[in-house]
C-alpha positions in Angstrom: 0.0 0.0 0.0 1.5 3.4 -1.0 1.9 6.3 1.4 -1.1 8.1 0.0 -3.4 5.1 0.5 -2.0 4.7 4.0 -2.9 8.2 4.9 -6.4 7.8 3.5 -6.8 4.6 5.5 -5.6 6.3 8.6 -8.1 9.2 8.0 -11.0 6.8 7.5 -9.9 4.8 10.6 -10.1 8.0 12.5 -13.3 9.1 11.0 -14.9 6.0 12.2 -15.2 7.8 15.4 -18.9 8.4 14.8 -19.7 5.5 16.9 -21.1 5.6 20.3 -18.7 5.0 22.7 -16.4 6.9 24.0 -15.7 10.0 22.6 -15.1 8.0 20.1 -13.2 6.7 22.6 -14.8 8.4 24.8 -14.2 4.9 25.0 -15.5 2.2 23.4 -17.6 0.1 25.3 -18.3 -3.5 24.7 -20.7 -6.1 25.8 -21.6 -9.7 25.6 -24.9 -11.0 24.3 -26.9 -14.1 25.1 -27.5 -14.5 21.4 -23.9 -15.7 21.1 -25.4 -18.8 22.6 -25.7 -19.7 18.9 -22.0 -20.6 18.7 -23.1 -23.9 17.3 -24.5 -21.8 14.4 -20.9 -21.1 13.4 -20.4 -24.5 11.9 -24.0 -25.7 11.4 -23.9 -24.9 7.7 -20.8 -27.1 6.9 -18.9 -26.1 3.8 -20.4 -23.2 1.8 -19.2 -20.8 -0.8 -20.8 -17.5 -1.9 -18.1 -16.5 -4.3 -20.7 -15.1 -6.7 -21.6 -12.3 -4.3 -20.3 -8.7 -4.7 -18.1 -9.3 -1.6 -17.3 -13.0 -1.9 -17.3 -15.1 1.4 -17.1 -18.7 2.2 -16.9 -21.1 5.1 -13.1 -20.4 5.1 -14.0 -17.0 6.7 -14.7 -16.7 10.5 -18.5 -16.5 10.7 -21.2 -15.9 13.3 -24.7 -16.8 12.4 -26.5 -19.1 9.9 -24.9 -19.3 6.5 -28.4 -18.8 4.9 -29.3 -15.8 7.0 -31.1 -13.2 4.9 -28.7 -10.4 5.8 -24.9 -10.8 5.7 -22.6 -8.2 7.2 -19.0 -8.6 6.0 -16.7 -6.6 8.3 -13.2 -5.6 7.2 -11.4 -4.8 10.4 -8.0 -4.2 12.1 -7.2 -5.5 15.6 -5.2 -2.4 16.5 -7.6 0.2 15.2 -9.4 1.9 18.1 -12.5 2.6 16.0 -12.7 -1.1 15.1 -12.8 -1.7 18.8 -15.7 0.7 19.1 -17.8 -0.9 16.4 -17.6 -4.2 18.3 -20.2 -2.8 20.8 -22.6 -2.1 17.9 -22.1 -5.5 16.5 -22.9 -7.0 19.9 -26.1 -5.1 20.0 -27.0 -6.2 16.4 -26.4 -9.8 17.4 -28.8 -9.4 20.3 -31.5 -7.7 18.3 -31.5 -9.8 15.1 -30.1 -13.2 16.2 -28.2 -15.7 14.1 -31.2 -16.7 11.9 -31.6 -13.2 10.5 -28.0 -11.9 10.6 -24.7 -13.4 9.6 -21.5 -11.6 10.5 -18.3 -12.4 8.6 -14.8 -11.3 9.6 -12.2 -10.2 7.0 -8.8 -9.0 8.1 -7.7 -5.6 6.9 -4.6 -4.6 9.0 -3.6 -1.1 8.1 0.1 -0.6 7.4 0.7 2.0 10.1 -0.7 -0.4 12.8 2.4 -2.5 13.3 0.7 -5.1 15.5 -2.5 -5.5 13.4 -1.1 -7.9 10.9 0.5 -10.2 13.4 -2.8 -10.2 15.4 -4.7 -11.1 12.2 -2.3 -14.0 11.4 -2.7 -15.2 15.0 -6.5 -15.1 14.8 -6.5 -16.9 11.5 -4.2 -19.5 13.0 -6.7 -20.1 15.8 -9.6 -20.2 13.3 -7.8 -22.8 11.2 -6.8 -25.0 14.1 -10.1 -24.9 16.2 -12.9 -23.3 14.2 -15.2 -20.2 14.4 -16.0 -20.4 18.1 -12.3 -20.4 19.0 -11.7 -17.5 16.6 -14.4 -15.3 18.2 -12.9 -16.1 21.7 -9.5 -15.0 20.5 -11.0 -12.0 18.7 -12.7 -11.0 22.0 -9.5 -11.2 24.0 -7.5 -9.3 21.4 -9.9 -6.4 21.4 -10.1 -6.5 25.2 -6.3 -6.2 25.3 -5.8 -4.0 22.3 -2.7 -2.4 23.6 -1.0 -5.7 24.3 -0.9 -7.4 20.9 2.3 -9.4 21.3 3.2 -13.0 20.2 3.4 -14.0 23.9 -0.2 -12.9 24.5 -1.3 -14.4 21.2 -0.1 -17.8 22.6 -2.0 -17.2 25.9 -5.2 -16.2 24.1 -5.0 -19.1 21.7 -4.7 -21.5 24.7 -7.7 -19.8 26.3 -9.6 -20.3 23.1 -8.9 -24.0 23.3 -5.9 -24.3 20.9 -2.9 -26.3 21.9 -0.3 -23.7 22.7 2.7 -25.5 21.2 0.9 -26.3 18.0 -0.3 -22.7 17.7 3.2 -21.4 18.2 4.7 -23.7 15.6 2.0 -22.7 13.0 2.2 -19.0 13.9 6.0 -18.9 13.8 5.9 -20.4 10.3 3.2 -18.0 9.3 1.3 -21.0 7.8 -1.9 -19.1 7.4 -0.7 -15.6 6.6 -1.8 -16.0 3.0 -5.5 -15.7 4.1 -4.7 -12.3 5.6 -3.3 -11.2 2.2 -6.3 -12.6 0.5 -8.6 -10.6 2.8 -6.6 -7.4 2.1 -7.0 -8.0 -1.7 -10.7 -8.6 -1.3 -11.0 -5.4 0.7 -9.1 -3.5 -2.0 -11.4 -4.9 -4.7 -14.4 -3.9 -2.7 -13.2 -0.4 -2.2 -12.0 -0.6 1.4 -9.4 2.0 2.3 -9.9 2.4 6.0 -11.3 0.4 9.0 -13.8 -0.6 10.1 -15.7 -1.1 6.8 -19.0 -3.0 6.9 -20.8 -4.4 3.8 -24.4 -5.2 4.6 -25.6 -7.3 1.7 -23.0 -5.4 -0.3 -24.0 -1.9 1.0 -21.0 -0.1 2.4 -21.0 1.6 5.8 -17.6 3.2 6.4 -16.5 3.6 10.0 -18.0 2.9 13.4 -21.3 4.4 12.4 -24.2 4.8 15.0 -26.2 1.7 15.4 -29.3 3.3 13.8 -27.4 3.5 10.5 -26.7 -0.2 10.7 -30.3 -1.0 11.7 -31.7 1.1 8.9 -29.8 -0.9 6.3 -30.4 -4.2 7.9 -34.2 -3.6 8.2 -34.3 -2.6 4.5 -32.4 -5.7 3.5 -34.6 -8.0 5.6 -37.6 -6.7 3.6 -35.7 -7.1 0.3 -34.7 -10.7 1.2 -38.2 -11.6 2.1 -39.4 -10.3 -1.2 -36.7 -12.2 -3.1 -37.5 -15.4 -1.3 -41.3 -15.0 -2.1 -40.3 -14.4 -5.7 -38.5 -17.8 -5.8 -34.9 -17.1 -4.8 -33.5 -19.9 -2.7 -32.4 -18.7 0.8 -28.8 -19.8 0.1 -28.8 -17.5 -3.0 -30.2 -14.4 -1.3 -26.9 -12.9 -0.3 -25.4 -13.2 -3.8 -28.5 -11.8 -5.5 -29.0 -8.8 -3.2 -25.3 -8.0 -2.9 -24.9 -7.9 -6.7 -28.1 -5.8 -7.0 -26.9 -3.4 -4.3 -23.5 -3.1 -6.0 -25.1 -2.2 -9.3 -27.2 0.5 -7.6 -24.3 2.0 -5.6 -22.7 5.2 -6.9 -19.0 5.2 -7.7 -16.8 6.1 -4.7 -16.4 9.8 -5.7 -20.2 10.2 -6.0 -20.7 8.3 -2.8 -18.4 10.6 -0.9 -20.2 13.6 -2.4 -23.6 12.2 -1.4 -22.3 11.7 2.2 -21.1 15.3 2.3 -24.4 16.6 0.9 -26.3 15.6 3.9 -28.4 18.7 4.6 -29.8 17.6 8.0 -29.7 20.5 10.4 -28.9 19.5 14.0 -29.9 21.7 17.0 -26.3 22.3 18.3 -26.1 25.0 21.0 -23.2 27.4 21.2 -23.5 27.7 25.0 -20.7 29.4 26.8 -17.9 27.9 24.6 -15.0 29.9 23.3 -15.8 31.7 20.0 -13.9 33.6 17.3 -16.0 35.9 15.1 -19.1 38.0 15.7 -22.4 36.8 17.1 -24.0 38.3 13.9 -22.0 36.0 11.6 -24.0 34.4 8.8 -22.4 31.1 9.4 -21.5 29.4 12.8 -19.0 26.5 12.7 -19.0 24.5 15.9 -16.0 22.2 16.2 -15.3 19.3 18.6 -11.6 18.9 18.8 -8.6 17.4 20.7 -5.3 19.2 21.1 -3.3 16.0 20.8 -5.2 14.6 17.7 -3.1 14.7 14.5 -6.1 15.1 12.3 -7.3 18.1 14.4 -4.0 19.8 13.8 -4.3 19.0 10.1 -7.5 20.9 9.8 -6.2 24.0 11.6 -4.8 25.6 8.4 -8.1 24.9 6.7 -10.0 26.8 9.4 -7.5 29.6 9.2 -8.2 29.8 5.4 -11.9 29.8 6.1 -11.6 32.8 8.4 -9.3 34.6 6.0 -11.7 33.9 3.1 -15.0 34.8 4.8 -14.0 37.2 7.6 -16.9 38.3 9.8 -19.3 36.2 7.9 -18.1 33.2 9.9 -18.0 32.5 13.6 -15.9 29.6 14.9 -16.9 27.8 18.2 -14.6 25.5 20.0 -15.8 22.5 22.1 -13.5 20.0 23.8 -13.4 16.3 23.2 -10.1 15.0 24.5 -10.0 11.3 23.5 -8.7 8.8 26.0 -6.0 7.6 23.7 -4.6 11.1 23.9 -3.6 11.6 27.5 -2.2 15.1 27.1 -5.3 16.5 25.4 -7.2 17.1 28.6 -4.3 19.0 30.4 -3.8 21.1 27.2 -7.6 21.9 27.3 -7.2 23.0 30.9 -4.5 25.4 29.9 -6.5 26.9 27.1 -9.6 27.4 29.3 -7.5 28.9 32.1 -6.0 31.3 29.5 -9.5 32.3 28.6 -10.4 32.8 32.2 -7.4 35.1 32.7 -7.4 37.0 29.3 -10.8 36.4 27.7 -11.4 35.1 24.2 -8.2 36.5 22.9 -6.3 34.6 25.6 -8.0 31.3 24.6 -7.2 31.7 20.9 -3.6 32.7 21.7 -3.2 29.5 23.7 -4.9 27.6 20.9 -2.4 28.8 18.4 0.6 28.0 20.6 -0.7 24.5 21.4 -1.1 23.6 17.8 2.4 25.0 17.0 3.9 22.7 19.7 1.5 19.7 19.5 4.3 17.2 20.1 5.4 18.9 23.3 2.5 18.8 25.8 4.0 17.7 29.1 3.1 19.5 32.3 6.4 21.4 32.1 5.8 22.3 28.5 2.3 23.6 29.3 3.6 25.7 32.2 6.2 27.1 29.8 3.5 28.1 27.4 1.6 29.7 30.2 4.6 31.9 31.0 5.0 32.7 27.3 1.4 33.8 27.1 1.8 36.1 30.1 -0.5 34.0 32.3 -0.4 33.5 36.1 1.6 30.2 36.0 0.5 29.1 39.5 -3.1 29.4 38.5 -2.5 27.4 35.3 -0.7 24.7 37.3 -3.6 24.4 39.7 -6.1 24.3 36.9 -4.2 21.4 35.3 -3.7 19.5 38.6 -7.2 20.0 39.9 -8.9 19.6 36.5 -10.6 22.9 37.2 -12.6 22.9 34.0 -13.3 19.2 34.0 -17.1 19.7 34.3 -17.1 22.0 31.3 -15.0 19.6 29.2 -17.3 16.7 30.3 -20.3 18.7 29.3 -18.8 19.2 25.8 -18.1 15.5 25.6 -21.7 14.6 26.7 -23.1 16.8 24.0 -20.8 15.2 21.4 -22.0 11.8 22.6 -25.6 12.8 22.2 -25.0 14.2 18.7 -23.0 11.1 17.8 -20.1 13.4 17.2 -17.5 11.5 19.2 -14.6 11.5 16.7 -12.3 14.4 16.2 -12.4 16.8 14.5 -16.1 16.9 14.1 -18.0 20.0 12.8 -21.5 21.4 12.5 -21.8 24.2 10.0 -25.0 26.1 10.8 -26.1 22.7 12.2 -25.0 20.6 9.2 -22.5 17.8 10.0 -19.1 17.6 8.5 -16.8 14.9 9.7 -13.0 14.8 9.8 -10.1 16.9 8.5 -11.9 17.7 5.2 -10.2 19.8 2.5 -11.1 23.5 2.2 -13.4 22.8 -0.8 -15.7 20.7 1.4 -16.0 23.5 3.9 -16.6 26.2 1.2 -19.3 24.2 -0.4 -21.4 24.0 2.8 -20.5 27.6 3.9 -21.5 29.1 0.6 -24.9 27.4 0.7 -25.4 28.5 4.3 -24.5 32.1 3.5 -27.3 32.2 0.9 -29.8 30.8 3.4 -28.8 33.3 6.0 -29.0 36.2 3.6 -32.5 35.1 2.7 -33.5 35.1 6.4 -32.0 38.6 6.8 -34.2 39.7 3.9 -37.2 38.4 5.7 -36.5 40.5 8.7 -34.6 38.2 11.0 -32.1 40.2 13.1 -28.4 39.3 12.4 -27.8 38.5 16.1 -30.7 35.9 15.9 -29.6 34.2 12.7 -28.0 31.1 14.2 -30.8 30.4 16.6 -33.4 30.9 13.8 -31.5 28.5 11.6 -31.3 25.7 14.2 -34.6 26.3 16.0 -36.3 23.4 14.2 -33.1 21.3 14.0 -32.9 17.6 14.8 -32.3 16.8 18.4 -30.6 13.7 19.9 -32.8 10.8 20.9 -33.5 10.6 24.6 -31.4 8.2 26.7 -32.6 4.6 26.7 -34.8 3.5 29.5 -35.9 0.1 30.8 -38.3 -1.1 33.5 -36.7 -3.6 35.9 -38.3 -5.5 38.7 -37.0 -4.5 42.2 -34.1 -6.5 43.5 -34.9 -9.1 46.1 -33.8 -8.6 49.7 -31.1 -11.2 49.3 -29.4 -9.5 46.3 -25.9 -8.4 47.1 -25.4 -4.7 47.4 -22.9 -2.1 48.5 -22.8 1.6 49.2 -25.6 3.4 51.1 -28.8 1.3 51.6 -30.7 4.6 51.9 -29.3 6.2 48.9 -31.7 8.0 46.6 -30.1 6.5 43.5 -29.8 2.8 42.8 -27.5 1.3 40.1 -28.2 -2.3 39.3 -25.5 -4.3 37.6 -26.5 -7.3 35.4 -23.2 -9.1 35.0 -21.4 -12.4 34.3 -18.1 -13.3 36.0 -16.7 -14.8 32.8 -17.6 -12.0 30.5 -14.5 -9.9 29.7 -16.6 -6.8 29.1 -18.0 -7.2 32.6 -14.5 -7.3 34.0 -13.6 -4.2 32.0 -16.6 -2.4 33.5 -15.5 -3.0 37.0 -13.0 -0.1 36.8 -15.9 2.2 35.9 -18.0 0.9 38.7 -15.1 1.8 41.1 -15.1 5.3 39.6 -18.8 5.6 40.3 -18.2 4.5 43.9 -15.4 7.1 44.3 -17.3 9.9 42.7 -20.7 9.5 44.4 -20.0 7.7 47.7 -23.1 7.3 49.7 -25.3 8.9 47.1 -25.6 5.7 45.2 -26.5 2.1 46.1 -25.0 -0.5 43.9 -26.9 -3.8 43.5 -25.6 -7.0 41.8 -28.0 -9.0 39.6 -26.8 -12.3 38.1 -26.9 -12.8 34.4 -24.6 -15.7 33.6 -24.7 -16.2 29.8 -25.2 -19.8 28.6 -22.2 -19.9 26.4 -19.9 -19.0 29.4 -19.6 -22.4 30.9 -17.8 -21.1 34.0 -20.2 -18.2 34.7 -22.7 -20.3 36.7 -20.1 -22.0 38.9 -18.6 -18.6 39.6 -22.0 -17.2 40.5 -22.7 -20.1 42.8 -19.4 -19.5 44.5 -20.2 -15.8 45.0 -23.7 -16.7 46.4 -22.3 -19.2 48.8 -19.8 -16.6 50.0 -22.7 -14.3 50.6 -24.6 -16.9 52.5 -21.7 -17.6 54.8 -20.4 -14.0 55.3 -23.1 -11.7 54.0 -22.5 -8.8 51.6 -18.9 -8.5 52.6 -18.3 -12.1 51.7 -20.0 -11.7 48.3 -17.9 -8.7 47.3 -14.7 -10.4 48.4 -15.4 -13.4 46.2 -16.6 -11.0 43.4 -13.3 -9.2 43.5 -11.3 -12.4 43.5 -13.3 -13.8 40.6 -12.8 -10.8 38.4 -9.2 -10.4 39.4 -8.4 -13.9 38.2 -10.7 -13.8 35.1 -8.9 -14.1 31.8 -6.1 -16.3 33.3 -5.7 -20.0 32.8 -7.7 -22.1 35.3 -9.4 -18.9 36.5 -12.6 -20.7 37.2 -11.4 -24.2 37.8 -12.9 -25.9 40.8 -9.6 -25.9 42.6 -9.3 -22.2 42.1 -12.8 -21.5 43.5 -12.0 -23.6 46.5 -8.7 -21.7 47.0 -10.6 -18.4 47.0 -13.0 -19.8 49.6 -10.2 -21.0 51.8 -8.4 -17.7 51.6 -11.6 -15.9 52.6 -12.2 -18.0 55.6 -15.3 -19.8 54.3 -16.4 -23.2 55.6 -14.9 -25.3 52.8 -17.2 -28.2 53.4 -20.3 -26.1 53.0 -18.7 -24.3 50.0 -18.0 -27.6 48.2 -21.5 -28.9 48.9 -23.1 -25.7 47.6 -21.2 -26.1 44.3 -21.9 -29.8 44.0 -25.6 -29.4 44.6 -25.9 -26.0 42.8 -27.7 -24.8 45.9 -28.1 -21.2 44.7 -28.9 -22.0 41.0 -32.6 -21.3 41.3 -32.0 -17.8 42.7 -29.4 -17.1 40.1 -31.7 -18.2 37.3 -34.5 -16.1 38.7 -32.2 -13.0 38.6 -31.3 -13.8 35.0 -35.1 -14.1 34.3 -35.6 -10.6 35.6 -33.1 -9.4 33.0 -34.8 -11.3 30.2 -38.2 -9.8 31.2 -36.6 -6.3 31.0 -35.2 -7.0 27.6 -31.6 -7.2 28.9 -30.0 -10.0 26.9 -26.3 -9.1 27.1 -23.7 -8.2 29.7 -22.8 -6.0 31.3 -26.0 -4.0 31.6 -26.7 -1.2 34.1 -30.0 0.1 35.3 -29.9 3.5 37.0 -33.0 4.8 38.7 -34.3 6.7 41.7 -34.8 4.4 44.8 -38.1 2.6 44.6 -38.6 3.3 40.9 -38.8 0.4 38.4 -38.2 2.6 35.3 -34.7 3.9 34.9 -31.9 4.8 32.5 -30.1 1.8 30.9 -26.5 1.6 29.8 -25.5 -1.4 27.7 -21.9 -2.6 27.7 -18.6 -1.4 29.3 -19.2 2.3 28.6 -16.9 5.0 29.9 -17.4 6.8 33.2 -18.8 10.0 31.7 -21.8 8.0 30.4 -22.5 6.8 33.9 -22.1 10.3 35.4 -24.5 11.7 32.9 -27.2 9.2 33.8 -26.6 9.3 37.5 -26.7 13.1 37.5 -30.0 13.0 35.5 -31.6 10.7 38.1 -30.3 12.9 40.9 -31.7 16.0 39.2 -35.1 14.4 38.3 -35.6 12.9 41.8 -34.5 16.0 43.7 -31.9 13.8 45.5 -29.4 16.6 45.2 -31.3 18.6 47.8 -31.4 15.8 50.3 
């Protein structure tokens, strides 16, 4: 792949940040679904070949779902790409909603050249697939994305073993690169299909680039389900549906240049408030450009000269508004944002934009000492800047910007709204001008109708699209015997539906700890069992935790809970000897403990808790229900989402319930 293609690929990988998750990385969440119970569906179809489809696939590809499912989603992905990690949450939700009889998901490796660990990971995953089949592949795949920053040959061996592959045989095959040719074949298939970045999803041949919002996926899937039904009624055999529809969709698709143009011509206006954010340009400007950005993001720095040219070209006709979205993979972005906001506090808007210019000029030097040096250069009170950085003085304002970005599905950076119209990524000046010129004409028409210049922006967005409300679910009250921690009298209750063997549940534990630290006795945390059927160790682990609770109450439960999650992911983590070792270390009656596991004494209770989740429509783990005490309806968070997502929901409950005053 040449340098130009690599740059395009990197840009598209970045632009995939339109997912939910974490500002756009605002972290990517993840989750596990009970629909993965259909692991047997991986191999149920035997050998099959759909080489006549627009994106050819076969049983030689890792597959989830029925080979004759009416909708096929072919995912070209990269184990090291952060946006590929984010789209995994969306795929989990799609599995839950559609199931293996309606949806088939197929993996194709597309390691980008600038991700040095991506190709080795792909070769390792392919080796696991060839040696043990689809179920083992998806287990390895899950561990690789869970540990995305630790893609090493040593870890590949460990994950292969956890997936059920003989470690020595894996190492021998991996070292010889026996199955590397399949990765090359996938890359070639991706190139032929027009893939230049990751993730890239083809739904019955229809391309969705990047980690798009789940609604985009559902819209295409629902349309294709209808098309498949019509094709079958017209006489197409189920096994021929994918080839037929993918070819038809390919024929209808515009060429890449026109497709990109169509994406940029989206004229949807979103209701995006300016708020109290830093601005450059007059309130009476004909066009307001709101940008979410990150001082450490290379693509954000790339668009700075473009914005400078916009200002130079249009002058007072344009107003630029800055909103922060420091991504978690950029640890120095948040301290840099603190400096810029403190500069504004000390020297007004001019102070902010002076700091802005200096930070971009020195983007590779953002240590605390560097930032304090810039503060001195800007003529700021250095002690106040130091305090702002250390105390995260503007953390609430920055989080508010990130929350708004999350609501607007604008979690990648840079991300723009031009008079409410979305423009994603470091686009060339021509893309900006095309939208700006159209918006200037619209604004001038409004002026001609008598709208005051200072009211233009609000008039333009007043009927704009607003984000959907947060998801809610109604959950039966926890029984008295359910384990809990925190304040039993708290006005806010967070129920955790979890599975001790689920890696996403383990990942979410750090966020739960952040909730405890941030809210203290304002929140009661309740555990609800949801052992997924394809996690064979989840039930024994849940039984162990319940027996610990029976013998030593809540304290005993949480000690066992901590031990189980600490060991999760290691060999023999849930072996009977390991569980007994935990029991002995925690001072439990070992005889009673063994008997409880042998007789599955607490299984009925655990299954009843899982039934509560099923009744509420919670099919995957982890799932979090956050509500006012005594209320069945509450906000729902699916997957291992970042702390700001929890903070937003908890704060909403506190505000709505009046708990803040009590």
